[in-house]
Backbone as a ProteinNet text record, in pm:
[ID]
protein_1_A
[PRIMARY]
XXXXXXXXXXXXXXXXXXXXXXXXXXXXXXXXXXXXXXXXXXXXXXXXXXXXXXXXXXXXXXXXXXXXXXXXXXXXXXXXXXXXXXXXXXXXXXXXXXXXXXXXXXXXXXXXXXXXXXXXXXXXXXXXXXXXXXXXXXXXXXXXXXXXXXXXXXXXXXXXXXXXXXXXXXXXXXXXXXXXXXXXXXXXXXXXXXXXXXXXXXXXXXXXXXXXXXXXXXXXXXXXXXXXXXXXXXXXXXXXXXXXXXXXXXXXXXXXXXXXXXXXXXXXXXXXXXXXXXXXXXXXXXXXXXXXXX
[TERTIARY]
84.2	0	87.8	53.6	130.1	117.8	226.1	225	163.9	134.6	76.7	-73.8	-128	-271.8	-333.9	-461.3	-534	-552.7	-595.3	-635.1	-584.1	-532.3	-499.2	-584.5	-654	-741.3	-680.7	-653.5	-607.1	-729.3	-708.2	-823.1	-922	-869.4	-954.3	-1047.3	-1028.5	-1115.9	-1217.8	-1221.4	-1315.7	-1451.5	-1546.1	-1682.3	-1692	-1604.2	-1600.8	-1509.7	-1395.6	-1299.9	-1361.4	-1442.3	-1506.2	-1598.8	-1656.3	-1750.1	-1681.3	-1550.6	-1478.6	-1461.3	-1501.4	-1504	-1597.6	-1694.8	-1791	-1723.4	-1602.9	-1534.1	-1433.1	-1422	-1319.3	-1338.6	-1462.1	-1487.8	-1450.5	-1438.5	-1416.6	-1269.9	-1201	-1062.3	-974.7	-845.2	-750.7	-725.3	-782.4	-785.5	-736.3	-660	-611.2	-658.3	-723.5	-770.9	-678.7	-616.3	-521.2	-569.8	-578.9	-619.5	-504.4	-531.3	-427.2	-313.9	-349.9	-249.7	-150	-199.2	-112.7	-48.9	-113.8	-60.6	-94.5	3.4	-12.2	46	-41.6	4.2	83.5	81.2	159.3	307.9	340.7	480.5	527.2	602.3	636.4	715.8	820.4	909.2	838.9	764.2	694.1	581	518.4	412	468.3	584	649.5	685.1	733.5	773.7	654.5	543.3	423.3	362.1	354.1	296.8	384.8	514.1	606.8	587.9	558.2	535.9	412.9	303.7	177.9	163.2	241.7	243.5	103.2	23.6	-111.1	-106.3	-201.8	-216.6	-296.4	-379.3	-466.9	-463	-456.5	-472.2	-598.6	-684.6	-803.1	-779.2	-771.2	-742.1	-870.6	-906.8	-1022.1	-976.6	-845.7	-792.5	-810.5	-865.4	-887.8	-914.7	-882.2	-921.8	-1045.7	-1161.4	-1289.3	-1359.8	-1295.1	-1356.5	-1348.3	-1460	-1462	-1432.3	-1495.7	-1476.6	-1334.8	-1286	-1152.9	-1043	-1075.1	-977.4	-946.7	-1042.8	-1020.3	-921.5	-930.7	-844.3	-709.4	-706	-582.7	-561.9	-532.9	-514.6	-392.6	-294.1	-171.9	-203.4	-290.8	-328.5	-408.9	-508	-590.5	-504.5	-413	-325.2	-231.3	-187	-95.3	-158.5	-282.5	-351	-405.1	-477	-550.5	-463.9	-348.8	-260.5	-128.1	-53.3	79.4	68.2	-29.8	-51.3	-81.1	-163.9	-199.1	-79.3	-1.8	121.7	214.4	227.2	310.1	258.8	127.2	67.2	88.3	76.6	94.8	235.7	334.7	474.8	498.1	441	459	387.2	264.8	188.9	258.1	318.8	392.4	516.1	586.2	709.2	683	572.8	544.8	437.2	390.7	288.4	160.5	106.1	-16.4	-129.3	-247.3	-364.8	-411.2	-430.5	-478.8	-624	-709.3	-848.7	-861.6	-883.6	-884.8	-1024.9	-1070.2	-1202.7	-1189.9	-1257.4	-1254.2	-1392.9	-1415.3	-1533.4	-1600.4	-1727.3	-1803.8	-1759.7	-1688	-1648.5	-1536.3	-1494.3	-1400.1	-1472.2	-1605.1	-1684.4	-1729.2	-1748.7	-1790.7	-1935.4	-2018.5	-2156.1	-2260.7	-2228.5	-2326.2	-2397.3	-2370.3	-2435.8	-2573.7	-2673	-2808.9	-2830.9	-2763.9	-2777	-2668.1	-2662.3	-2564.7	-2423.9	-2324.6	-2185.3	-2133.7	-2071.6	-2008.6	-1859.1	-1796	-1655.1	-1563.4	-1600.4	-1513	-1549.3	-1642.5	-1676.1	-1560.2	-1548.4	-1438.5	-1449.2	-1335.7	-1331.1	-1280.7	-1362.4	-1323.2	-1366.4	-1280.6	-1318.9	-1351.5	-1452	-1497.7	-1431	-1363.4	-1303.9	-1171.5	-1099.7	-968.1	-976.5	-1082.9	-1101.7	-1106.8	-1190.1	-1201.1	-1070.7	-997.3	-868	-769.6	-763.5	-668.1	-703.9	-833.6	-877.1	-851.6	-867.8	-842.1	-693.6	-609.6	-465.2	-427.9	-494.8	-468.7	-508.4	-623.3	-668.1	-563.9	-511.6	-415.6	-285.8	-238.9	-112.7	-127.6	-247.2	-273.3	-278.9	-356.7	-373.3	-240.4	-156	-30.9	79.2	60	168.9	133.9	5.5	-32.7	-112.2	-97.8	-180.2	-293.9	-264.2	-364.1	-421	-536.7	-599.5	-749.4	-820.7	-960.5	-976.1	-1024.7	-1064.2	-1216.2	-1275.7	-1421.7	-1469.4	-1534.9	-1592.2	-1728.3	-1751.3	-1879.9	-1932.8	-2061	-2123.5	-2206.3	-2205	-2287.2	-2277.6	-2156.9	-2132.3	-2180.3	-2251	-2286.8	-2248.2	-2186.9	-2137.2	-2127.6	-2029.5	-2018.8	-1941.4	-1999.7	-1935.5	-2026.3	-1971.5	-2049.8	-2034.5	-1933.4	-1901.1	-1979.6	-2112.4	-2196.5	-2332.4	-2402.3	-2528.7	-2636.9	-2643.3	-2748.1	-2735.7	-2613.5	-2594.1	-2632.4	-2591.8	-2618.9	-2769	-2844	-2989.6	-3052.6	-3010.3	-3062.3	-3037.1	-2918.2	-2881.5	-2971.3	-3002.4	-3091.1	-3233.4	-3278.5	-3413	-3424.9	-3322.8	-3324.4	-3329.2	-3267.2	-3265.7	-3389.8	-3479.4	-3605.2	-3580.2	-3474.4	-3441.6	-3499.3	-3551	-3599.4	-3483	-3508.8	-3403.3	-3411.2	-3295	-3285.3	-3193.4	-3251.1	-3177.6	-3187.1	-3075.8	-3075.1	-3158.4	-3223.6	-3305	-3253.4	-3134.3	-3079.3	-2938.2	-2914.3	-2789.8	-2829.7	-2783.3	-2831.9	-2718.8	-2751.3	-2662.1	-2737	-2661.7	-2723.5	-2644.4	-2712.1	-2642.9	-2579.3	-2474.6	-2403.8	-2387.4	-2435.6	-2418.6	-2280.3	-2210.3	-2078.8	-2088.1	-2194.6	-2211.7	-2227.4	-2302.1	-2319.4	-2186.6	-2107.9	-1976.9	-1884.6	-1890.6	-1811.5	-1855.2	-1984.9	-2036.7	-1975.5	-1972	-1918.7	-1768.2	-1699.7	-1555.7	-1528.1	-1616.4	-1605.6	-1606.8	-1692.6	-1699.5	-1568.8	-1514.4	-1387.2	-1275.6	-1269.8	-1166.8	-1180.1	-1303.2	-1327.4	-1279.1	-1307.6	-1265.1	-1112.7	-1054.8	-908.8	-840.3	-895.4	-834.6	-837.1	-933.4	-938.9	-879	-807.6	-737.2	-830.4	-953.1	-1047.8	-1012	-1028.1	-992.6	-1074.4	-1006.2	-1071.7	-1049.1	-1150.5	-1136.4	-1097.4	-966.4	-917.9	-956.2	-950.7	-975.7	-1067.3	-1137.8	-1221.1	-1368.7	-1435.9	-1578.2	-1653.3	-1782	-1872.1	-1961.9	-1993.4	-2083.2	-2169.2	-2296.5	-2386.4	-2493	-2574.7	-2675.3	-2814.4	-2844.3	-2977.2	-2969.3	-3062.5	-3053.8	-3122.3	-3132.6	-3191.3	-3129.1	-3145.1	-3094.4	-3191	-3135.2	-3218.2	-3153.8	-3237	-3183	-3155.9	-3076.4	-3052	-3184.4	-3271.4	-3402.4	-3484.9	-3493.9	-3573	-3510.7	-3377.9	-3310	-3344	-3351.9	-3389.2	-3530.5	-3621.3	-3759.5	-3761.8	-3679.3	-3671.1	-3621.6	-3519.8	-3468	-3574.3	-3642.9	-3745.4	-3860.4	-3896.2	-4005.4	-3971.8	-3846.5	-3804.7	-3814.4	-3782.6	-3794.3	-3939.7	-4027.1	-4169.8	-4219.2	-4171.4	-4209.8	-4164	-4052.5	-3999.5	-4060.4	-4153.7	-4221.8	-4123.5	-4025.5	-3927.7	-3971.3	-3972.7	-4011.9	-4030.3	-4118.3	-4127.8	-4076.7	-4041.9	-3983	-4023.1	-4027.9	-4055.5	-3926.5	-3927.2	-3808	-3830.1	-3743.8	-3756.5	-3653.7	-3696.7	-3604.8	-3517.8	-3395.6	-3302.9	-3233.3	-3247.2	-3203.1	-3055.7	-2991.6	-2851	-2762.8	-2657.1	-2565.1	-2423.1	-2332.6	-2192.7	-2138.1	-2059.2	-2000.9	-1900.3	-1859.6	-1758.4	-1816.4	-1946.6	-2006.8	-2075.9	-2052.7	-2119.1	-2269	-2345.2	-2491.3	-2539.8	-2488.4	-2531.2	-2410.8	-2402.3	-2294.2	-2350.1	-2467.7	-2529.4	-2443.6	-2397.3	-2304.4	-2377	-2336.9	-2387.9	-2312	-2383.6	-2318.4	-2334.6	-2378.1	-2402.1	-2277.7	-2162.5	-2038.3	-2007.3	-2010	-1973.5	-2081.4	-2207.7	-2316.4	-2318	-2288.8	-2287	-2161.8	-2046.8	-1920.1	-1914.9	-1971.6	-1964.8	-2099.2	-2194.2	-2325.5	-2382.7	-2374.2	-2414.9	-2562.8	-2634.3	-2775.9	-2793.9	-2852.1	-2870.1	-2961.2	-2919.1	-2998.3	-3111.5	-3209.1	-3316.4	-3258.1	-3269.7	-3203.7	-3262	-3393	-3454.3	-3401.4	-3371.7	-3314.9	-3176.3	-3092.7	-2957.4	-2959.3	-3049.7	-3060.8	-3113.4	-3214.9	-3274.9	-3172.6	-3089	-2985.8	-2889.6	-2848.8	-2754.2	-2819.2	-2944.2	-3015.3	-3030.3	-3060.6	-3068.2	-2935.7	-2826.8	-2694	-2673.1	-2709.5	-2692.5	-2775.3	-2897	-2986.4	-2944.4	-2913.1	-2878.4	-2747.2	-2655.6	-2527	-2523	-2637.9	-2649.8	-2533.7	-2506.7	-2396.5	-2422.9	-2328.5	-2343.9	-2225
-120	0	125.1	221.9	344.8	422.7	490.9	574.7	711.3	741	871	870.9	989.8	1006.9	1094	1070	1157.1	1294.6	1293.6	1417.9	1421.2	1536.3	1562.7	1679.7	1661.7	1766.4	1821.9	1950.8	2015.1	2050.9	2066.8	2097.1	1982.8	1860.2	1741.8	1709.9	1775.2	1750.5	1862.2	1956.1	2067.4	2031.9	2124.6	2096.2	2072.5	2132.8	2105.8	1988.3	1985.2	1877	1739.7	1725.4	1596.7	1552.5	1648.4	1615.9	1541.6	1557.4	1491.9	1342.2	1293.6	1149.1	1081.3	1160.4	1108.1	1061.4	1111.6	1079.7	966.7	907.9	806	679.4	651.2	533.2	557.8	683.1	719.7	751.8	810.3	850.4	801.1	796.2	772.5	908.5	927.9	1059.2	1051.2	1151.2	1158.2	1289.8	1279.8	1397.2	1420.3	1536.2	1565.2	1680.5	1655.7	1758.9	1855.6	1964.2	2061.8	1997.2	1901.6	1834	1757.6	1703.3	1625.6	1710.2	1822.1	1910.6	2054.9	2126.6	2269	2348.8	2402.3	2467.3	2595.2	2646.8	2767	2735	2606.9	2563.9	2509.8	2591.6	2563.2	2433.7	2415.9	2300.4	2167.6	2161.4	2036.6	2011.3	2119.2	2105.1	2046.2	2095.5	2042.7	1895.6	1862	1724.5	1630.2	1671.5	1587.2	1572.8	1682.7	1678.1	1593.7	1605.1	1523.1	1375.2	1344.4	1205.6	1145.1	1221.2	1167	1184.1	1274.1	1294.3	1311.6	1404.1	1422.2	1492.6	1460.4	1532.2	1661.4	1658.1	1771.2	1798	1925.2	1964.7	2048.9	2012.3	2092.4	2157.5	2289.7	2360.1	2407.8	2337.3	2380.6	2438.5	2438.4	2492.3	2643.2	2694.9	2839.9	2879	3003.8	3062.9	3145.8	3102	3160.6	3243.3	3265.2	3344.3	3492.3	3544.3	3681	3784.8	3773.3	3871.7	3864.5	3743.4	3728.7	3767.7	3764.2	3808.1	3957	4032.1	4174.1	4191.5	4104.4	4112.2	4045.7	3946.4	3871.3	3851.4	3961	3956.2	3874	3873.5	3797.3	3649.1	3596.8	3456.2	3429.6	3515.7	3499.1	3504	3597.8	3613.5	3494.3	3441.2	3326.7	3206.6	3176.1	3060	3091.8	3203	3233.9	3286.6	3347.1	3397.1	3320.7	3320.1	3256.5	3107.9	3040.5	2898.8	2874.1	2960	2947.3	2981.2	3077.1	3110.5	2989.4	2919.5	2798.4	2692.5	2672.5	2574	2613.9	2742.1	2792.5	2764.5	2792.6	2768.3	2619.5	2534.9	2389.9	2336.2	2384.2	2339.2	2378.4	2494.9	2538.9	2452.8	2423.5	2344.7	2201.2	2142.4	2000.7	1977.6	2085.1	2077	2009.7	2065.5	2014.3	2113.7	2063.5	2148.6	2189.8	2319.4	2369.7	2413.6	2356	2399.9	2464.7	2594.3	2671.7	2726	2709.4	2759.1	2896.7	2994.2	3131.2	3172.4	3300.7	3349	3468.5	3485.1	3601.6	3729.1	3712.7	3828.2	3910.8	3876.3	3962.6	4086.9	4085.6	4198.5	4289.7	4415.9	4513.9	4491.4	4450.3	4413.8	4521.8	4626.3	4734.3	4727	4622.9	4606.4	4544.2	4594.5	4543.5	4414.3	4402.2	4280.5	4181.7	4068.6	3965.4	4004.4	3949.6	3976.4	3875	3927.4	3843.2	3830.8	3734.1	3705.6	3824.8	3908.9	4021.4	4151.1	4147.6	4267	4304.1	4432.1	4481.7	4429.6	4387	4334.7	4442.2	4471.7	4564.1	4500.5	4418.5	4350.3	4448.7	4412.8	4498.8	4463.2	4348.2	4303.2	4231.1	4201.6	4137.8	3996.5	3926.2	3792.5	3801	3891.2	3909.4	3953.8	4040.2	4087.4	3971.8	3886.8	3775.1	3676.4	3655.9	3564.1	3622.9	3753.5	3818.1	3814.7	3832.2	3822.6	3684.2	3582.6	3445.5	3429.3	3483.3	3475	3537.2	3651.5	3723.2	3645.6	3584.5	3509.7	3388.9	3328.2	3214.3	3262.1	3365.3	3417.7	3462.2	3520.4	3577.1	3473.9	3352.4	3254.8	3120.9	3091.4	2962	2977.7	2880.7	2872.6	2772.5	2666.4	2561.7	2578.9	2641.8	2660.1	2686.3	2654.7	2694.6	2761.2	2883.7	2950.7	2952	2891.5	2885.1	2962	3073.9	3152.3	3095.5	3079.6	3030.1	3124.4	3111.8	3195.2	3109.1	3147.2	3082.6	2929.8	2879.9	2736.3	2662.4	2553.3	2466.4	2322.8	2254.6	2120.2	2038.4	1950.5	1851.2	1905.5	2002.7	2061.5	2162.3	2232.6	2326.3	2470.8	2496.7	2634.5	2684.6	2680.1	2731.8	2772.3	2852.9	2912.4	2806.9	2707.9	2606	2530.9	2488.5	2416.3	2502.9	2629	2717.7	2737.1	2750.9	2766.5	2637.9	2525.1	2396.3	2377.6	2412.6	2396.6	2480.7	2601.7	2688.6	2634.8	2582.5	2524.9	2404.1	2321.4	2202.5	2241.4	2353.9	2400.8	2481.7	2496.1	2570.2	2715.7	2771.9	2910.3	3003	3119.2	3216.6	3267.3	3295.9	3335.4	3483.2	3545.2	3681.9	3676.7	3701.9	3683.3	3809.8	3850.3	3971.3	3951.1	4057	4047.1	4139.1	4196.4	4284.9	4243	4113.1	4055.6	3947.3	3961.7	3877	3802.3	3683	3605.7	3481.4	3374.7	3247.7	3134.5	3042.8	2932.8	2834.4	2767.7	2667.7	2540	2429.8	2299.1	2243.6	2192.6	2132.6	2016.9	1939.1	1825.7	1872.8	1981.6	2035	2085.6	2149.1	2198.6	2083.1	1975.5	1857	1801.4	1805.2	1756.1	1830.7	1963	2040	2019.6	2005	1979.2	1840	1746.6	1611.6	1618.3	1701.7	1718	1776.2	1874.2	1935.3	1830.9	1750.9	1647	1545.7	1503.3	1404.1	1453.8	1578.7	1635.8	1649	1688	1703.1	1568.6	1464	1330.9	1270.7	1312.4	1260.2	1359.9	1458	1558.4	1639.3	1656.4	1738.7	1886	1963.4	2104.9	2174.1	2248	2315.7	2466	2539.9	2685.2	2714.5	2724.6	2751.4	2893	2917.1	3053.3	3061.7	3172.4	3207.7	3180	3118.4	3086.1	3115.2	3142.5	3155.4	3032.8	2990.1	2875.3	2892.6	2856.9	2845.8	2742.4	2709.3	2604.6	2659	2777.1	2836.6	2943.1	2939.7	3029.3	3163.6	3205.5	3336.7	3395.3	3526.7	3596	3574.4	3552.8	3527.1	3595.1	3641.5	3704	3597.9	3631.9	3540.6	3503.6	3602.5	3581	3479	3498.5	3406.9	3267.2	3262.2	3133.2	3058.7	3132.5	3072.4	3015.7	3089.5	3041.7	2911.1	2904.5	2783.9	2664.5	2687.1	2581.6	2538.8	2636.6	2608.4	2525.4	2551.6	2475.7	2327.9	2297.6	2157.5	2094.5	2171.5	2121.2	2097.5	2183.6	2165	2035.6	2006.3	1881.9	1760.5	1776.5	1667.6	1667.8	1760.8	1772.1	1792.3	1878	1903.4	2022.2	2139.5	2258.8	2376.2	2464.2	2591.3	2698.1	2812.5	2914.8	3052.4	3148.3	3286	3349.6	3384.3	3443.1	3593.1	3670.2	3815.4	3875.6	3977.8	4046.2	4144.2	4157.8	4251.8	4327.4	4459.7	4537.3	4576.8	4573.8	4611.8	4488.3	4494.7	4382.1	4429.8	4337.4	4370.8	4456	4556.9	4645.1	4570.3	4451.4	4375.8	4297.2	4288.2	4198.3	4275.4	4235.3	4300.8	4272.4	4365.3	4353.1	4250.2	4257.9	4165.8	4103.6	3970	3900.4	3788.4	3811.1	3711.8	3695.4	3573.1	3546.3	3500.4	3556.5	3513.3	3387.2	3277.9	3147.4	3095.8	3182.4	3138.5	3078.9	3136.4	3093	2946.4	2906.7	2769.5	2669.5	2709.8	2618.1	2594.4	2698.3	2684.2	2611.3	2646.1	2588.6	2437.9	2393.3	2251	2179.2	2250.3	2190.9	2126.5	2199.9	2147.9	2176.2	2073.1	2088.1	2115.9	2229.8	2271	2173.3	2132.2	2039.3	2111.8	2035.2	2091.8	2135.3	2263.8	2315.8	2255.6	2237.5	2179.5	2038.4	1965.5	1831.8	1841.4	1933	1949.3	1993.1	2085.3	2133.7	2025.4	1954.8	1847.6	1737.1	1706.9	1603.9	1641.4	1768.8	1811.9	1816.9	1858.4	1860.3	1718.3	1623.5	1481.9	1435.7	1480.3	1442.6	1494	1620.1	1676.9	1602.3	1566	1499.8	1355.4	1283.8	1141.6	1121.8	1218.3	1207.1	1284	1344.6	1417.4	1513.7	1594.6	1688.4	1793.9	1812.2	1909.5	2004.8
0	0	0	-81.8	-88.6	41.5	77.9	197.1	170.9	45.2	12.1	32.2	57.3	81.5	-27	-51.9	-143.8	-81.7	45.3	112.5	256.1	295.8	435.6	482.4	594.7	648.7	777.1	779.6	902.5	987.3	1117.7	1204	1204.6	1197.2	1179.1	1292.7	1407.1	1521.8	1541.1	1446.6	1455.5	1397.2	1406.5	1362.4	1211.9	1134.6	990.8	960.5	1023.3	999.8	1017.9	1122.6	1151.3	1038.5	967.9	859.7	745.5	732.4	622.7	645.3	761.3	783.6	684.4	635	537.9	410	382.9	257.4	271.1	390.2	413.8	329.6	293.3	210.2	64.1	28.9	-110.6	-142.4	-43.6	-64.9	50	23	131.8	196.1	313.6	375.4	519.4	561.2	697.9	760.3	876.6	948.8	1068.3	1073.4	1180.4	1267	1396.3	1491	1514.1	1584.6	1615.6	1694.6	1780.8	1863.2	1776.4	1665.1	1576.5	1467.2	1434	1330.5	1365.1	1415.6	1447.7	1332	1247.3	1124.5	1150.7	1273.8	1304.4	1315.6	1325.9	1337.9	1203	1132.9	992.8	975.5	1054.3	1035.4	1062.2	1172.2	1204	1104.5	1055.1	954.9	825.9	783.4	663.6	682	798	827.4	819.6	878	881	742.1	669.4	534.1	441.6	456.2	377.4	409.1	533.2	576.1	508	503.2	449	298.6	240.9	94.5	33.4	82.1	25.6	-110.3	-195.8	-322.1	-300.9	-195.1	-164.1	-13.7	23.5	163.7	175.6	269.7	300.7	436.3	437.3	561.8	629.5	736.9	817	950.2	975	1100.2	1102.3	1211.2	1221	1365.5	1395.9	1524.1	1495	1545	1502.2	1609.5	1723.3	1830.8	1792.6	1742	1687.9	1796	1910.4	2017.6	2073.9	2099.2	2157	2059.7	1929.8	1830.2	1845.6	1899.8	1925.7	2040.8	2139	2257.3	2235.5	2146.4	2123.2	1973.4	1906.8	1761.1	1723	1811.3	1785.8	1766.9	1852.6	1843.6	1716.7	1690.4	1570.3	1443.8	1439.8	1323.7	1308.3	1420.4	1417.5	1348.5	1383.2	1325.3	1186.5	1176.9	1054.2	940.6	974	868.5	862	972	969.7	936.4	995.3	967.1	820.4	763.1	620.6	532.6	575.3	502.2	496.2	608.7	612.7	516	515.7	424.4	278.9	252	115.6	64.3	147	110.1	82.8	169.6	156.6	32.4	9.3	-107.9	-237.5	-239.4	-358.1	-379	-272	-278.4	-322.2	-272.7	-297.4	-404.2	-468.8	-573.8	-522.5	-416.7	-353.9	-376.8	-409.8	-421.9	-282	-261	-132.4	-145.5	-60.2	-49	88.1	89.2	213.6	241.6	364.9	403.4	465.2	404.5	453.9	503.3	515.3	586.3	520	548.7	505.5	578.2	690.1	770.6	708.1	586.8	515.6	462.8	466.5	418.3	532.8	500.7	601.7	643.8	546.6	580.7	562.4	486.9	468	333.1	255.9	126.4	145.4	74.6	90.1	11.3	-102.3	-182.6	-143.2	-211.6	-177.3	-223.2	-154.1	-186.4	-288.7	-395.4	-496.4	-466.5	-530.7	-504.1	-529.8	-626.7	-661.7	-590.9	-497	-419.8	-327.6	-300.3	-217.6	-74.7	-21.7	115.4	211.4	312.6	418.9	550.8	610.6	735	846.8	925.1	1033.6	1166.4	1170.2	1295.6	1268.6	1375.1	1361.6	1304.6	1338	1281.9	1129.8	1078.5	934.2	871.3	940.6	889.2	873	975.4	970.1	859.3	837	731.4	592	578.3	449.8	416.4	515.5	494.6	441.3	494.5	448.2	302.5	266.3	127.5	34	72.7	-12.5	-29.6	77.8	68.3	-23.6	-22.6	-112.2	-257.4	-282.1	-418.4	-480	-397.9	-448.4	-469.7	-418.8	-424.7	-489.5	-503.8	-560.7	-689.9	-776.6	-896.7	-877.5	-803.6	-778.4	-638	-631.2	-500.1	-515.7	-410.9	-397.2	-261	-261.6	-137.9	-137.9	-36.9	-29.6	93.1	68.1	178.3	216.1	344.3	393.1	501	530.4	632.9	727.6	855.1	958	951.4	953	942.9	1067.3	1047.1	1160.1	1125.8	1223.5	1197.7	1323.9	1328	1434.4	1554.8	1621.5	1738.1	1805	1904.1	1984.1	1938.6	1859.2	1826	1705	1716.9	1609	1662.8	1586.2	1629	1653	1565.3	1577.6	1709.5	1741.9	1867.7	1987.5	1985.9	2099.1	2120.3	2011.5	2023.7	2075.8	2022.6	2068.2	2217.5	2259.6	2399.6	2490	2447	2525.1	2526.8	2413.3	2406.9	2499.5	2500.3	2587.2	2734.7	2766.9	2906.1	2941.4	2841.5	2859.7	2899.8	2842.8	2872.9	2766.8	2807.5	2708.5	2624.9	2499.4	2407.7	2373.6	2363.6	2313.4	2192	2075	1949.6	1864.3	1806.5	1724.7	1597.7	1555	1433.6	1323.9	1342	1238	1197.9	1203.4	1152.1	1051.9	925.9	817.9	746.2	705	618.3	572.5	542.4	506.7	570.9	641	709.4	611	659.4	579.6	659.9	606	669.1	635.8	737.2	715	615.4	624.7	532.4	388.5	368.4	233.5	177.5	262.7	220.3	181	256.1	222	87	58.2	-70.2	-188.8	-179.3	-292.8	-303.7	-191.6	-194.7	-250.8	-223	-280.1	-433.2	-488.4	-634.3	-687.4	-616.2	-657	-656.7	-550.9	-539.7	-652.1	-678.3	-783.6	-918.8	-949.9	-1077.7	-1083.1	-972.5	-966.9	-986.8	-927.9	-934.7	-1074.9	-1156.1	-1293.1	-1392.8	-1335.5	-1416.7	-1506.5	-1459.7	-1535.8	-1516.6	-1622.3	-1616.6	-1508	-1421.8	-1310.5	-1316.7	-1278.4	-1266	-1121.3	-1097.6	-962.6	-920.4	-789.8	-744	-623.4	-615.6	-500.6	-528.4	-431.2	-445.6	-315.6	-329.5	-215	-208.2	-86.3	-70	54.4	41.3	156.3	125.4	224.4	206.4	177.8	229.2	210.9	103.4	8.1	-107.5	-85.8	38.4	67.4	193.7	205.7	324.6	439.9	558.2	675.1	796	889.4	1009.8	1115.9	1215	1326.5	1393.8	1404	1466.7	1388.8	1256	1173.5	1167.4	1172.6	1174.7	1304.7	1413.9	1542.9	1537.8	1475	1459.3	1380.9	1276.5	1193.9	1275.8	1356.5	1443.7	1544	1599.3	1700	1643.4	1518.6	1455.9	1447.4	1417.8	1412.4	1550.9	1652	1788.5	1827	1782.4	1811.2	1750.3	1628.6	1562.4	1642.1	1711.8	1793.2	1933.7	1956.1	2085.8	2201.3	2175.6	2281.5	2366.5	2309.4	2385.5	2290.3	2327.6	2257.3	2353.9	2299	2384.6	2334.9	2424.7	2387.4	2337	2210.8	2150.5	2134.1	2192.6	2188.3	2093.2	2022	1932.5	2011.5	1965.4	2026.3	1914.3	1915	1799.6	1799.8	1914.5	1915.3	1905.2	1826.7	1812.2	1836.6	1853	1876.8	1762.7	1797.1	1695.7	1609.2	1654.9	1582.7	1465.8	1456.1	1357.2	1244.2	1119.6	1006.6	1006.2	950.4	949.4	847.5	724.9	619.5	549.9	553.6	482.4	395.1	339.2	251.4	126.4	101.7	-7.9	-134.7	-246	-375.7	-417.1	-438	-462	-605.3	-695.6	-834.1	-898.4	-870	-935.1	-906.1	-781	-744.9	-786.5	-773.6	-810.7	-961.4	-1039.5	-1185.2	-1234.3	-1178	-1223.2	-1200.3	-1088.1	-1054.2	-1068.4	-1131.9	-1158.7	-1032.3	-923.9	-792.8	-768.3	-731.6	-702.4	-554.2	-523.6	-385.1	-311.6	-192.6	-112.4	-40.9	3.5	83.9	217.7	247.6	368	496.2	499.3	619.5	646.9	538.1	554.7	618.6	567.7	620.2	765.8	797.8	935	1027.8	981.7	1062.4	1092.1	992.4	1009.3	1121.4	1123.9	1226.3	1364.1	1370.3	1498.6	1552.2	1464.2	1505	1564.5	1501.7	1551.7	1693.4	1718.5	1851.9	1955.1	1917.3	2012.4	2038.5	1931.2	1945.6	2021.2	2005.4	2072.9	2204.6	2239.2	2365.6	2385.3	2281.2	2286.5	2393.8	2482.3	2591	2593.8
[MASK]
++++++++++++++++++++++++++++++++++++++++++++++++++++++++++++++++++++++++++++++++++++++++++++++++++++++++++++++++++++++++++++++++++++++++++++++++++++++++++++++++++++++++++++++++++++++++++++++++++++++++++++++++++++++++++++++++++++++++++++++++++++++++++++++++++++++++++++++++++++++++++++++++++++++

C-alpha cells in the first residue's frame, strides 16, 4: 500500500474537519487535529505533510472566536494567517492542491444585496482581517488553489449558532436573538459535498477553474431571529419545547450587518444541485440529540 494520501485535512477535530469522515470510504484521507498538526509551526508542519504525501490539503484549522480576536489579535493572526502562510509555502514546494475555508467576515456588511466574489473586502473586525490576509497570501503565491468563503457554518461541534440555540431550548431558557444581523447558514455536510466534487474532478485531471468561491446552504438571506424560529419549529415537531423568543435590535459592533453570499459561481461551475435546507438542518439537529452533545 502506498504511503501517500489523497487528502490531508487540518483541524480534523473541529466541527467542519469531523464532517470529512464522510469521505473516508471514497478517498484515502487523513484527518489531523491541532495536537497532531499545528500549522503555526512551519518546520513540524512540513515534516508531517512530507510524511503523508497528500495530493490535496483541506485547511479547516482556524481561530474563530470573533470577540476574543479583538483582545488577542496575535493569536488569531498566528492561526488564521501565519498557519496558512506555512501551508501555502509547503503546497507550492510540494505541488499540492490547497483547499482553504474562509469566511463572510471579510466583508464590512453594509451592502443590501448579496456579496459576490469580486466585491471589495473591508473587514470589520480582527477575525475578518486575519482571514483576508490568508486569502491574499494564497492568491499571491499559488496557482492551484480553492478559497471557499462560507457563512454561519454549523457542523459537528459546539461552536456554532445552531448548537447554541438547541442547547438553550433544551434548558427551557428564554431566548434573546438579534433580528438585524443577516446572512445564510451553511451545513458542514453540504460543504463537504461540494468539496467532494472538486476532489473528484481534480483526481481525474479534469480542467478546473481555480480561485475564489462563495458557498452556503440556504438560497436566501435570513436574520438570526428568523433562523432561530426555523430551528425552534423543528424542535416543536420533535415535541421538545417551545420558547418565547424576543427580538433585540442592538448587536456587537464587531459583527457586520449583512454578509449574505452570492453562490451562483460555485453552483454553476460545478453543476451542484442545492440540497433541501430543512433536511440538512434536521440532520444536524438529530446528531446533537442522538449524541447528547453538551
